[in-house]
NUSELO-677443 format. One line per field, with one value per residue (C-alpha): residue in one letter; x, y, z. Coordinates in nm, 2 decimals, padded with zeros to 4 digits. Last residue first. Layout:
N
code <- (a;...);
x <- (X;...);
y <- (Y;...);
z <- (Z;...);
***
This chain:
741
code <- (a;i;e;w;a;q;n;l;v;q;a;a;l;a;a;k;d;q;p;l;f;r;g;y;h;a;a;v;t;e;p;t;d;q;i;a;y;s;a;q;e;y;s;g;t;q;k;l;i;h;t;a;l;v;d;r;v;n;h;p;g;h;p;l;l;g;k;i;a;g;r;g;t;w;p;n;h;i;g;y;r;q;i;i;w;r;w;a;e;y;f;t;n;q;d;y;a;a;d;d;s;t;a;k;a;t;k;v;f;f;t;g;p;d;a;a;p;g;l;l;v;a;r;h;k;d;l;y;a;a;i;e;s;y;l;d;a;v;d;p;l;v;l;r;f;a;r;g;s;f;f;s;s;g;a;n;k;f;a;v;h;p;v;f;v;e;w;g;s;d;r;e;n;w;r;l;e;g;r;r;a;e;a;l;q;r;e;t;r;p;r;e;g;r;l;c;v;m;l;q;r;l;n;k;q;r;f;g;l;h;l;g;l;r;v;m;l;i;a;r;s;s;e;a;a;a;k;p;y;r;r;a;c;p;r;l;r;v;v;e;d;a;i;k;k;y;e;r;v;p;s;e;a;e;l;v;p;l;i;p;e;f;p;d;r;h;v;r;s;v;r;a;i;e;k;s;r;a;l;a;i;r;h;m;a;a;c;a;g;s;w;d;q;q;v;t;q;i;e;s;a;t;v;l;n;p;i;p;v;l;r;d;a;l;t;p;t;q;t;l;w;g;t;e;p;s;t;l;a;v;a;l;s;l;m;d;v;e;w;a;t;f;f;g;r;r;k;e;r;w;s;v;y;w;d;w;v;r;p;l;v;l;m;g;l;s;l;d;a;a;a;v;g;f;g;l;v;p;g;t;p;h;a;a;l;a;g;l;l;l;s;l;q;e;l;k;q;a;a;t;e;a;g;w;v;g;r;r;r;y;g;y;p;a;l;t;s;t;k;f;a;l;l;a;h;m;e;a;e;l;a;a;p;a;l;q;a;g;p;r;t;r;l;r;g;r;l;s;a;e;l;q;r;f;r;i;g;f;p;q;t;a;a;t;a;q;y;r;r;y;d;t;s;g;s;v;v;v;r;r;v;w;d;l;i;e;e;q;e;v;l;p;r;r;d;f;d;d;p;l;h;w;a;l;r;r;r;e;a;r;g;i;g;v;v;r;q;g;t;t;a;r;s;p;h;p;l;k;e;k;f;y;g;a;p;l;r;w;r;a;e;l;l;q;l;v;r;l;s;e;r;h;v;p;a;k;l;g;r;r;w;v;r;l;t;s;q;e;i;p;c;a;q;n;a;l;v;t;a;l;g;r;i;t;d;g;h;r;r;i;h;l;d;l;a;a;a;f;d;p;p;d;l;w;t;l;e;r;p;e;p;f;s;p;i;a;i;p;k;p;s;r;k;r;s;r;r;h;r;g;g;a;v;p;s;t;a;t;r;e;t;r;k;p;h;r;l;a;p;a;k;r;l;e;r;r;l;a;e;l;g;p;r;l;a;q;k;a;a;e;l;q;e;e;d;i;r;a;a;a;a;l;a;p;w;d;i;g;r;g;c;a;p;p;m;e;r;r;h;f;l;d;v;l;y;n;r;l;a;e;v;a;r;p;p;l;l;e;a;c;r;l;r;v;y;d;s;i;m;r;p;f;a;p;n;p;e;a;e;r;m);
x <- (07.01;07.02;07.37;07.49;07.74;07.89;07.99;08.27;08.45;08.45;08.51;08.85;08.96;08.83;09.02;09.34;09.31;09.22;09.53;09.75;09.91;10.16;10.37;10.71;10.99;10.96;10.65;10.75;11.11;10.98;10.74;11.03;11.10;11.01;10.79;10.45;10.54;10.61;10.25;10.14;10.35;10.24;09.89;09.60;09.43;09.30;09.45;09.78;09.77;09.74;10.00;10.26;10.19;10.18;10.50;10.68;10.56;10.75;11.08;11.00;11.07;10.86;10.69;10.39;10.03;09.76;09.50;09.57;09.53;09.69;09.54;09.26;09.48;09.46;09.37;09.68;09.65;09.99;10.03;10.05;10.31;10.50;10.46;10.59;10.89;10.97;10.99;11.23;11.43;11.47;11.57;11.83;11.98;12.02;12.14;11.93;12.08;12.06;12.42;12.52;12.40;12.44;12.26;11.97;11.83;11.53;11.63;11.57;11.35;11.36;11.74;11.95;12.19;12.09;12.35;12.22;12.10;11.73;11.68;11.35;11.21;11.32;11.14;10.82;10.79;10.75;10.87;10.64;10.34;10.38;10.42;10.12;09.91;10.02;09.91;09.57;09.40;09.49;09.71;09.87;10.25;10.41;10.64;10.97;11.22;11.52;11.59;11.84;11.57;11.41;11.18;11.42;11.64;12.00;11.95;11.83;11.97;11.83;12.04;12.16;11.80;11.80;11.53;11.27;10.98;10.74;10.52;10.25;10.15;10.22;10.42;10.55;10.69;10.79;11.08;11.14;11.49;11.66;12.00;12.30;12.52;12.67;12.33;12.16;12.42;12.37;11.99;12.02;11.94;11.62;11.64;11.45;11.10;10.94;11.19;11.42;11.44;11.67;11.55;11.82;11.58;11.34;11.60;11.78;11.47;11.35;11.09;10.72;10.65;10.30;10.29;10.63;10.55;10.24;10.41;10.71;10.49;10.27;10.58;10.74;10.43;10.42;10.78;10.70;10.41;10.63;10.88;10.63;10.44;10.23;10.18;10.19;09.91;09.96;09.88;09.68;09.43;09.68;09.91;09.61;09.54;09.90;09.86;09.52;09.70;09.81;09.45;09.38;09.69;09.61;09.26;09.07;09.27;09.50;09.81;09.74;09.67;09.99;10.22;10.47;10.46;10.52;10.90;10.92;11.26;11.35;11.29;11.43;11.73;11.73;11.78;11.97;12.22;12.30;12.32;12.55;12.77;12.82;12.91;13.14;13.32;13.38;13.52;13.73;13.89;13.96;14.11;14.34;14.45;14.53;14.74;14.94;15.26;15.13;14.80;14.98;15.22;14.93;14.74;15.06;15.09;14.73;14.44;14.13;14.19;14.50;14.57;14.87;14.96;14.85;15.01;15.22;14.91;14.77;15.04;14.84;14.61;14.44;14.25;14.14;14.00;13.81;13.79;13.96;13.91;13.63;13.75;13.60;13.28;13.22;13.31;13.05;12.80;12.89;12.79;12.46;12.38;12.46;12.23;11.95;11.89;12.02;11.86;11.88;12.01;12.34;12.38;12.33;12.56;12.84;12.79;12.82;13.14;13.31;13.24;13.38;13.70;13.74;13.71;14.03;14.03;13.88;14.18;14.37;14.15;14.37;14.33;14.64;14.68;14.32;14.40;14.16;13.93;13.67;13.36;13.11;12.93;12.85;13.22;13.39;13.52;13.64;13.55;13.81;13.66;13.31;13.46;13.61;13.28;13.09;13.33;13.31;12.93;12.96;13.21;12.98;12.69;12.89;13.02;12.67;12.55;12.84;12.81;12.99;13.12;13.07;13.31;13.68;14.02;14.34;14.67;14.61;14.33;13.98;13.84;13.56;13.68;13.43;13.53;13.91;13.92;13.70;13.94;14.25;14.09;14.01;14.37;14.50;14.26;14.40;14.76;14.67;14.50;14.12;13.96;13.74;13.36;13.15;13.02;12.89;12.77;12.58;12.75;12.60;12.61;12.98;13.12;13.45;13.49;13.40;13.68;13.95;13.81;13.77;13.58;13.58;13.27;13.09;12.79;12.61;12.32;12.21;12.17;11.89;11.71;11.76;11.61;11.31;11.27;11.29;11.02;10.79;10.66;10.77;11.03;10.88;10.52;10.43;10.63;10.72;10.38;10.19;10.40;10.35;09.98;09.95;10.17;09.94;09.63;09.77;09.85;09.49;09.45;09.50;09.87;09.76;09.48;09.61;09.67;10.03;10.18;10.33;10.50;10.68;10.99;11.03;10.98;11.25;11.50;11.39;11.43;11.15;11.01;10.71;10.54;10.39;10.24;10.29;10.30;10.07;10.25;10.16;09.96;09.67;09.89;09.66;09.39;09.06;09.05;09.11;08.81;08.55;08.72;08.40;08.10;07.96;07.70;07.82;07.92;08.06;08.27;08.39;08.49;08.68;08.86;08.97;09.11;09.32;09.46;09.54;09.74;09.93;09.90;09.64;09.67;09.82;09.76;09.43;09.23;09.01;09.31;09.48;09.16;09.13;09.48;09.43;09.13;09.37;09.26;09.14;09.01;08.86;08.50;08.44;08.75;08.61;08.29;08.47;08.71;08.40;08.23;08.54;08.57;08.21;07.93;07.62;07.59;07.64;07.90;08.13;08.05;08.17;08.48;08.60;08.53;08.72;09.02;09.02;09.01;08.76;08.46;08.12;07.84;07.57;07.23;07.05;07.13;07.10;07.24;07.11;07.35;07.47;07.63;07.43;07.61;07.43;07.46;07.64;07.42;07.47;07.70;07.52;07.50;07.60;07.33;07.38;07.46;07.19;07.27;07.17;07.52;07.62;07.43;07.06;06.94;06.75;06.96;06.99;07.25;07.24;07.49;07.76;07.74;07.78;08.11;08.08;08.27;08.60;08.72;09.00;09.37;09.55;09.54;09.75;10.01;10.04;10.08;10.36;10.53;10.49;10.66;10.95;11.01;11.01;11.37;11.51;11.30;11.38;11.63;11.42;11.12;11.30;11.37;11.01;10.88;10.57;10.20;10.12;09.97;10.26;10.53;10.35;10.33;10.70;10.78;10.59;10.66;10.77;10.60;10.53;10.52;10.28;10.09;10.01;09.71;09.36;09.15;09.01;09.11;09.45;09.52;09.42;09.69;09.94;09.85;09.85;10.19;10.34;10.20;10.33;10.68;10.68;10.59;10.87;11.14;11.25;11.54;11.58;11.21;11.17;11.21;11.04;10.76;10.69;10.68;10.46;10.20;10.23;10.16;09.88;09.70;09.77;09.58;09.27;09.48;09.32;09.14;09.31;09.17;08.93;08.99);
y <- (04.16;04.54;04.67;04.87;04.62;04.61;04.97;04.87;04.65;04.91;05.18;05.03;05.07;05.42;05.51;05.37;05.56;05.88;05.83;05.82;05.50;05.62;05.30;05.30;05.44;05.39;05.17;04.96;04.92;04.80;04.56;04.39;04.38;04.19;04.47;04.29;04.09;04.41;04.51;04.19;04.26;04.62;04.50;04.75;04.52;04.72;05.06;04.89;04.68;04.98;05.18;04.91;04.87;05.24;05.31;05.02;05.18;05.49;05.32;05.33;05.71;06.02;06.30;06.45;06.34;06.60;06.44;06.08;05.92;06.14;06.29;06.55;06.79;07.11;06.95;06.73;06.43;06.31;05.94;05.88;06.12;06.25;05.92;05.71;05.95;05.92;05.54;05.58;05.84;05.61;05.32;05.55;05.66;05.32;05.14;04.99;04.74;04.80;04.91;05.02;05.37;05.66;05.49;05.41;05.08;05.14;05.02;04.67;04.52;04.15;04.13;03.91;04.19;04.13;04.30;04.60;04.57;04.63;04.58;04.76;04.57;04.24;04.33;04.40;04.08;03.75;03.87;04.17;04.00;03.71;03.94;04.14;03.82;03.70;04.02;04.02;04.20;03.90;03.60;03.60;03.60;03.30;03.42;03.29;03.47;03.26;03.14;03.27;03.36;03.58;03.81;03.80;04.04;03.94;03.99;04.35;04.49;04.19;03.97;03.75;03.62;03.44;03.57;03.36;03.53;03.27;03.30;03.04;02.68;02.58;02.27;02.42;02.73;02.99;03.21;03.56;03.57;03.73;03.88;03.86;03.73;03.46;03.40;03.37;03.10;02.92;02.93;02.76;02.95;02.84;02.60;02.73;02.62;02.95;03.23;03.29;03.65;03.84;04.09;04.36;04.65;04.51;04.41;04.75;04.96;04.79;04.52;04.55;04.24;04.28;04.66;04.69;04.41;04.61;04.95;04.82;04.59;04.87;05.09;04.80;04.75;05.13;05.12;04.83;05.02;05.32;05.10;04.91;05.22;05.11;04.74;04.80;05.05;05.30;05.25;05.54;05.34;05.08;05.35;05.49;05.15;05.13;05.46;05.36;05.08;05.36;05.41;05.03;05.00;05.29;05.16;05.42;05.70;05.91;05.72;05.78;06.15;06.18;06.03;06.32;06.40;06.06;06.06;06.39;06.53;06.80;06.61;06.81;06.75;06.90;06.58;06.40;06.69;06.64;06.26;06.28;06.53;06.30;06.00;06.21;06.35;06.00;05.86;06.17;06.12;05.76;05.85;06.11;05.86;05.60;05.86;05.97;06.15;06.23;06.36;06.59;06.72;06.79;06.98;07.19;07.27;07.41;07.28;07.49;07.87;07.85;07.50;07.31;06.99;06.63;06.38;06.20;06.14;05.90;05.66;05.57;05.34;05.11;05.38;05.53;05.19;05.15;04.79;04.81;05.16;05.27;05.58;05.49;05.37;05.69;05.91;05.72;05.78;06.15;06.14;05.97;06.23;06.51;06.35;06.31;06.68;07.00;07.34;07.62;07.42;07.60;07.72;07.37;07.22;07.46;07.38;07.01;07.08;07.31;07.08;06.79;06.97;07.09;06.74;06.62;06.25;06.31;06.52;06.19;06.14;06.39;06.72;06.94;06.88;07.00;07.34;07.42;07.71;07.67;07.65;07.93;07.73;08.03;08.14;08.36;08.07;07.87;07.50;07.26;07.20;07.16;06.91;06.71;06.67;06.62;06.34;06.18;06.15;06.03;05.76;05.65;05.61;05.43;05.19;05.13;05.05;04.81;04.63;04.74;04.48;04.47;04.50;04.52;04.39;04.46;04.28;04.11;04.29;04.18;03.90;03.94;04.29;04.58;04.77;04.75;04.79;05.10;05.26;05.17;05.32;05.64;05.67;05.61;05.87;06.12;06.06;06.08;06.42;06.41;06.57;06.87;06.85;07.09;06.82;06.60;06.27;06.06;05.74;05.39;05.35;05.26;05.18;05.03;05.30;05.57;05.44;05.53;05.88;05.98;06.31;06.57;06.77;07.09;07.18;07.51;07.50;07.16;07.33;07.54;07.25;07.05;07.33;07.35;06.97;06.97;07.23;07.02;07.15;06.88;06.96;06.87;06.79;07.03;07.35;07.33;07.21;07.46;07.76;07.66;07.64;07.97;08.14;08.01;08.13;08.48;08.47;08.38;08.03;07.96;07.86;07.58;07.44;07.08;07.10;07.10;06.81;06.62;06.93;07.03;06.82;06.90;07.27;07.25;07.13;07.38;07.68;07.89;08.23;08.14;07.80;07.75;07.40;07.23;06.88;06.73;06.48;06.11;05.94;05.85;05.66;05.46;05.74;05.61;05.85;06.14;06.05;06.08;06.37;06.56;06.33;06.30;06.54;06.47;06.83;06.88;06.57;06.68;07.02;06.86;06.63;06.92;07.09;06.78;06.83;07.19;07.08;06.82;06.46;06.32;05.96;05.81;05.50;05.42;05.44;05.72;05.92;05.87;06.01;06.31;06.41;06.38;06.62;06.88;07.07;07.42;07.52;07.86;07.72;07.76;07.55;07.28;07.26;07.25;06.97;06.78;06.81;06.68;06.38;06.30;06.30;06.08;06.10;05.74;05.70;05.97;05.84;05.48;05.59;05.80;05.52;05.27;05.50;05.57;05.22;05.05;05.05;05.16;04.93;05.16;05.29;05.60;05.52;05.78;06.04;06.40;06.65;06.93;07.21;07.10;07.10;07.30;07.15;07.37;07.52;07.35;07.53;07.75;07.66;07.96;08.15;08.18;08.54;08.71;08.92;09.28;09.39;09.44;09.23;09.18;08.99;08.67;08.42;08.66;08.91;09.07;08.82;08.93;09.29;09.18;08.98;08.65;08.63;08.44;08.66;08.89;08.79;09.11;09.01;08.70;08.89;09.15;08.88;08.73;09.06;09.10;08.76;08.84;09.17;09.02;08.89;09.21;09.43;09.24;09.47;09.78;09.63;09.66;10.03;10.09;09.94;09.72;09.82;09.64;09.96;10.17;09.93;09.92;10.30;10.33;10.06;10.21;09.92;09.99;10.08;10.43;10.41;10.13;10.03;09.65;09.58;09.51;09.21;09.21;08.84;08.90;09.21;09.02;08.76;09.03;09.20;08.87;08.78;09.12;09.11;08.76;08.84;09.16;08.96;08.70;08.97;09.03;08.91;08.55;08.46;08.67;08.41;08.11;08.30;08.53;08.25;08.03;08.30;08.38;08.01;07.97;08.27;08.15;07.82;07.96;08.04;08.34;08.26;08.29;08.53;08.42;08.51);
z <- (05.16;05.15;05.13;05.43;05.56;05.21;05.25;05.49;05.24;04.95;05.21;05.29;04.93;04.92;05.24;05.11;04.78;04.98;05.19;04.88;04.73;04.48;04.47;04.31;04.54;04.91;04.94;04.64;04.77;05.11;04.94;04.76;04.39;04.07;03.93;03.95;04.26;04.45;04.41;04.56;04.87;04.89;04.92;04.90;04.66;04.36;04.43;04.53;04.22;03.99;04.18;04.14;03.77;03.68;03.88;03.70;03.37;03.47;03.39;03.02;02.98;03.02;02.82;02.99;03.02;03.09;02.87;02.77;02.43;02.17;01.85;01.85;01.64;01.85;02.18;02.16;02.41;02.51;02.46;02.08;01.94;02.25;02.44;02.15;02.11;02.48;02.44;02.14;02.33;02.63;02.40;02.23;02.57;02.73;02.42;02.14;01.91;01.53;01.49;01.14;01.17;00.93;00.64;00.87;01.01;01.24;01.59;01.72;01.99;02.03;02.07;01.85;01.74;01.37;01.14;00.95;00.59;00.68;01.05;01.07;00.77;00.92;01.25;01.06;00.87;01.06;01.40;01.42;01.27;01.52;01.82;01.72;01.66;02.00;02.17;02.01;02.31;02.54;02.47;02.81;02.83;03.00;03.28;03.41;03.63;03.74;04.09;04.35;04.60;04.33;04.53;04.83;04.64;04.55;04.18;04.24;03.91;03.72;03.49;03.78;03.83;03.49;03.26;03.07;02.89;02.75;02.44;02.45;02.39;02.75;02.66;02.33;02.50;02.24;02.34;02.46;02.62;02.92;02.96;03.18;02.89;03.12;03.28;02.93;02.83;03.16;03.13;02.79;02.47;02.29;01.99;01.69;01.58;01.68;01.69;01.99;02.10;02.33;02.59;02.62;02.58;02.84;03.10;03.08;03.09;03.42;03.37;03.46;03.25;03.11;03.10;02.94;02.70;02.58;02.56;02.37;02.16;02.03;01.95;01.76;01.55;01.48;01.37;01.13;00.99;00.92;00.75;00.54;00.41;00.11;00.20;00.58;00.57;00.85;01.22;01.36;01.56;01.66;01.80;01.99;02.14;02.26;02.44;02.58;02.77;03.01;03.13;03.16;03.37;03.59;03.67;03.87;03.72;03.94;03.84;03.47;03.50;03.73;03.46;03.42;03.79;03.94;03.91;04.10;04.00;04.25;04.57;04.86;05.09;05.45;05.66;05.38;05.38;05.75;05.72;05.42;05.60;05.90;05.69;05.47;05.77;05.92;05.60;05.53;05.87;05.80;05.46;05.62;05.89;05.62;05.42;05.73;05.61;05.26;05.40;05.65;05.38;05.14;05.42;05.48;05.11;05.10;04.90;04.82;04.84;04.62;04.49;04.62;04.44;04.50;04.27;04.53;04.75;04.49;04.59;04.90;04.70;04.96;05.14;04.80;04.70;05.02;05.15;05.49;05.63;05.39;05.20;04.86;05.02;05.22;04.92;04.71;04.99;04.96;04.60;04.68;04.94;04.70;04.44;04.69;04.67;04.83;04.74;04.49;04.19;04.13;04.49;04.63;04.36;04.46;04.83;04.75;04.56;04.80;05.10;04.90;04.82;05.18;05.31;05.12;05.05;04.71;04.60;04.55;04.24;04.07;03.89;03.86;03.48;03.43;03.59;03.87;03.79;04.07;03.86;03.79;03.52;03.31;03.31;03.58;03.79;03.48;03.50;03.63;03.97;03.81;03.56;03.84;04.01;03.69;03.58;03.92;03.89;03.52;03.62;03.90;03.66;03.40;03.66;03.79;03.44;03.36;03.69;04.00;04.25;04.63;04.92;04.83;04.94;04.74;04.73;04.40;04.21;04.32;04.10;03.84;03.76;03.80;04.12;04.09;03.71;03.75;04.00;03.79;03.48;03.68;03.79;03.43;03.30;03.56;03.45;03.08;03.12;03.09;02.79;02.87;02.86;02.65;02.41;02.69;02.54;02.79;02.89;02.87;02.49;02.48;02.83;02.70;02.44;02.69;02.92;02.66;02.61;02.97;02.94;03.22;03.29;03.18;02.96;03.02;02.77;02.92;03.26;03.13;02.98;03.30;03.51;03.28;03.29;03.67;03.71;03.49;03.15;02.92;02.66;02.32;02.40;02.68;02.64;02.27;02.16;02.38;02.27;01.90;01.95;02.13;01.86;01.59;01.79;01.80;01.42;01.34;01.18;00.81;00.87;01.12;00.91;00.93;01.30;01.43;01.63;01.33;01.19;01.52;01.48;01.11;01.18;01.45;01.19;00.93;01.15;01.30;01.20;00.99;01.00;00.66;00.65;00.31;00.44;00.70;00.92;00.87;01.14;00.92;00.67;00.44;00.48;00.62;00.93;00.69;00.49;00.77;00.94;00.98;00.94;00.58;00.43;00.07;00.00;00.36;00.34;-00.01;00.13;00.41;00.17;-00.04;00.27;00.32;-00.03;00.05;00.36;00.15;00.25;00.01;-00.10;-00.41;-00.64;-00.47;-00.79;-00.66;-00.53;-00.87;-01.04;-00.80;-00.88;-01.25;-01.23;-01.09;-00.79;-00.72;-00.37;-00.42;-00.38;-00.76;-00.81;-00.59;-00.79;-01.12;-01.00;-00.87;-01.21;-01.39;-01.16;-01.19;-00.94;-00.93;-00.55;-00.47;-00.75;-00.60;-00.26;-00.34;-00.52;-00.23;00.02;-00.20;-00.22;00.15;00.29;00.53;00.30;00.45;00.33;00.20;00.29;00.15;-00.21;-00.49;-00.27;-00.30;-00.44;-00.21;-00.43;-00.74;-01.07;-01.34;-01.69;-01.93;-02.20;-02.53;-02.77;-03.02;-03.39;-03.59;-03.78;-04.16;-04.25;-04.45;-04.74;-04.78;-04.88;-04.52;-04.27;-04.21;-03.90;-03.99;-03.78;-03.49;-03.39;-03.05;-02.89;-03.13;-03.02;-02.65;-02.72;-02.54;-02.21;-02.13;-01.83;-01.93;-01.88;-01.79;-01.42;-01.49;-01.68;-01.40;-01.14;-01.34;-01.36;-00.98;-00.93;-01.16;-00.96;-00.61;-00.60;-00.75;-00.51;-00.19;-00.03;-00.12;00.06;00.39;00.33;00.23;00.56;00.53;00.52;00.19;00.05;00.18;00.04;-00.29;-00.31;-00.23;-00.49;-00.79;-01.03;-01.38;-01.71;-01.60;-01.22;-01.13;-00.82;-00.85;-01.08;-00.93;-01.00;-00.64;-00.59;-00.75;-00.54;-00.22;-00.30;-00.35;-00.01;00.18;00.06;00.14;00.49;00.55;00.42;00.63;00.94;00.87;00.83;00.47;00.26;00.37;00.33;00.02;-00.25;-00.08;00.09;-00.20;-00.45;-00.23;-00.21;-00.58;-00.66;-00.41;-00.55;-00.91;-00.87;-01.04;-01.35;-01.52;-01.84;-02.18;-02.43;-02.69;-03.05);
***
């Protein structure tokens, strides 16, 4: 009777067994060493070290080069796997018995009789390693299943024969798997399956990556990767950025790849990003719970912040009501009004100031240690409080920045003689209490006796301090740094458009992966509309949509909502973006002159086809059961979220996700459009547009038209127009004098 043959897939099975059962019992390096040792035993057909009928654990630890005490903890978990290895190794190869092969049809047997010869099985047909194609020319199909079927037929292969060839190359695969691939019912996604595709490409002399580019979901992360030593959540974030053969590469190269992905793709390797990552581990601040509800989606969550006492929250509520209400409260005068975004920004700045005062002086934040009950907005009229805070920020960061100047500008506005809120609220002095080394009883008495004089003195000091700090302040966050490769290109817009082209190249099949295809369509339109419009993040994410055939919103309705709308213009036969001027941050700019913004989008590079596909099917897939917020861009509906509208933070993260996946060129996977790019948000598109027009025309005025702003603002904040760019533009004109007529 024939004995069973060893399972060719057993090395993968024992490898997975060791990693799953011993991961929590042994260090990662010991798990890898033990796995490699057992797989090597199988290939060399050697039994594990034995002691009687059991396992010789000390000998096994020495042979695998791991610590014997560490192996002691994993003995019980490892024993079933070793028994299975023993059973596999006892299976002898299926060979014919040598005595039986010597007998012939006429050989004598006992009793002088002749045994009738048995009919031999036909000799198996040899399968060539590199078969010659039957047809030298063929029409290349676009999808994976059709391409696989074509090349199987072209080379005269069969499913059974391919399974045999792959098993001989130490890459076993079930025949049923190849059949469902050929029929298009499934597609390879596991790392071993992708290795099968590489072997088939080599067998049929096809270009490397031929089959992978035809997969119905080419941007899907490879499964089955073994990334040792990191948690499951981080493993999910990193999976898409790792090469298919990551765990087959040397350990040194694996560490190099992980370091690059973490440093460049996940966090971004700028100095500001590193400072921000460190600061995020030391949260501080004061939370105003009632105000967070009214400013939902505009405030960043600070888990380490303290809750504000009721009295302090009431003061902050009064300040925001003063600066955000349509009409100034009775008896008050003011200059300027805060919008929702500005109110959220000022609330965050004051939250950090108060949080620094309340933080423990010996903790990681090194605050001042003021009791939360003693905090009051009345402290903002005391110069010593401001001096401590700006000095604390300078020590924490290492230098002064524009943040301190902006904070002091807030102090100047709040203590203005006629329109400052602090100046007009003398009752704040009643809540001041002495604080050792910060606020004395005599200072409180002086302030209470002459509140207007104290505010006027603070106003003068804040003006002087802001000028002093502005003179020595440094730029910590360079907005151009993440997109320098784009700005340095000859055509920044064409360079940035490569990101949308990369999304198109890796777009999955909408029939098989509707949600992933919908997210790709949204990513394409985010980048495209950002480049065509040059809007700030707020105007882009709040853009409403009016479907073809529906009645568009009136200008008054949009002005009341302070939003724009994408609509179909029958007269111009195109998609039009209409935004009232009051919806823009710089509504009073000379660019608008009190009139609305209107632009008919150009039908270039299939833009209208993308918009039609998104509105007809993809947007509904993203919404799912969630309520429609009416905006053009909507989030992917999830069980944990019932709001499909983007806010400031989620829209930034969505844009950053696009850049991480499709923008940053990954040298290990070959994906990504632009080398040297770093993660960034949608606001950087304005820099791209302004710099592109400056390089082409040299005109700050024309650059300002692209981003709805003034030439002065472009020169100060958006345009990266270096001396060499100016010289090159002038040389184009001067060099014409040397051309031969």
